[in-house]
N, C-alpha and C positions, 0 to 999 in steps of 0.2 A: 377931654375927656370932662366932662360936665362937672358943676361944683358941687351937685350930688354926689355922685359916684366919685369922688375925691376926697370929700367926708365922711363919706363910709369904708371907702380903702384906707384913711389915714387910723381914722378909730380902732377898724380891727386891726394892723399893725401896732399901734402902742398898745392895745390890748395884749397881744403877745408878748411884748415887751414888759411888760408890769408881770406876767405871770412865769415867764421865761427862768429866774433869777430862783423860784420857790422851786420849780421842776430839776432843775439844776442841783440845788442843795440836799433835793429829799434824797436824794441816791446816793450822797459824801461818804467817804468812809473815813469820818475824823471820827475812831472810837478809843483815841489815845486820851480822851480827854475828860472819860466817863468818871472818874472818882475826883474828879477836882469842883465840881460843882454842886457836890454832897455833903452834909454838916451831918451830925450829930448832938449828941447831948452837949459833949465836949465841946463842941467848937469847930472837933480836926475836922478840917477837910480831907483829909486822906483816908477817912475811916467811913465805914458803914456799918450802922450797929444795928443787930438784928432780933427784937425782944421775942426769943423764942417759946414764950408763952401766949403772945396775941395770935387771937385769932385770924389776922391777916396772914401767919403763919404755918399754921396749921397742917397744912402739907408736909413741915417738917417734922415732925414727931414721929414719922416713921421712915424705915429705910427707904430709902428709891422716889420718897416725894421729893418734890423741887417749887420753888418763890420765886417769883419775881422783886427786886426792890432795884429803885433807879435801873439803870442799866444794866443790871446782875445777874445773871441768875444762879440761885444758889441749890444746892444737889446735898442729899444727905446720901452719905454711901454706907456709913455703916453706923454703931451705936452711939458713938464718938467722935468721927467724922463728918467733915459739909466740905464740899468744892465749891466753890465760887468761881466763877467764869463770864465776861464779857457777855450780854446777851444778844450784842448785836456782830450779825454777819458779816464778816471780814469782805464778802462781795460786794454786796451793796447796801448794804445796813439794816436787811429784815431783822428781825427778833426770831432767834432760834428755839427750839423745846426741846425739851428733855424726853425719852425712849426708855424707860426703866427697864424695859424686855431688851433689850438690846447694849443698854448703857450707853448710848449715843446719843449726840445731841443734833438732829437734821434741822437745814431752814427749809422753811415751807416754799420761800419764792422762784429757786431756782437750783434747788437739789444738791447743794453743798452738804455735807457732813462730816463730823467733828464727834473726836474720842470722847471720852470725860477728864483725860488731861486738857483738852479743848486744838489738840493737834489736827489737822487739815485729814480725812479719810477720802474721801473725795470732793472734788472741785466744783465749779470755776472757780471757789473762795479761793485766794493768793495766800494765806499766811494762818495761822493759829488764831484763837480766840485767846484775849489775855486771859491770864491763871491771875487770880487775887489768892494773899494768905488769909487763912481763918484762924479764927483762936476763940474757944468757950471762956467767957468770963460770967459763972452765976448763971442767970436765965438769956443770957445774952450772947448772941455771935457777932466778933468782930473780925471783920475782913476791909484787908486794909494790902 
């Protein structure tokens, strides 16, 4: 093998080694840490506060509307009730959406389907989406 070929193959192999950790982490299933890095105005890292009067969350003003904050999908299910679930599919970490007409959360990547409670309806997702508690405090929705 000539020196030129050796250097070319070494560079190609090194590039693969540098990129491979990012590829493997892109499909990680670490959804249990979703709330730990989120802070609100009180500094409590186990809560997410959503200002329901903010234009960013205007979709939540009507029943069937949904919005995302951090890695949580928030769905308005009635005039006074909201559901908050992890938005990260338990199969390979894609972001789920909400279909108001079926009241289900499909994953666009591999066809997993979840109920409004977060339970798996169709795989390949291996487990349910994490469900969070919600409460309304004035104009804020508190998710814990």
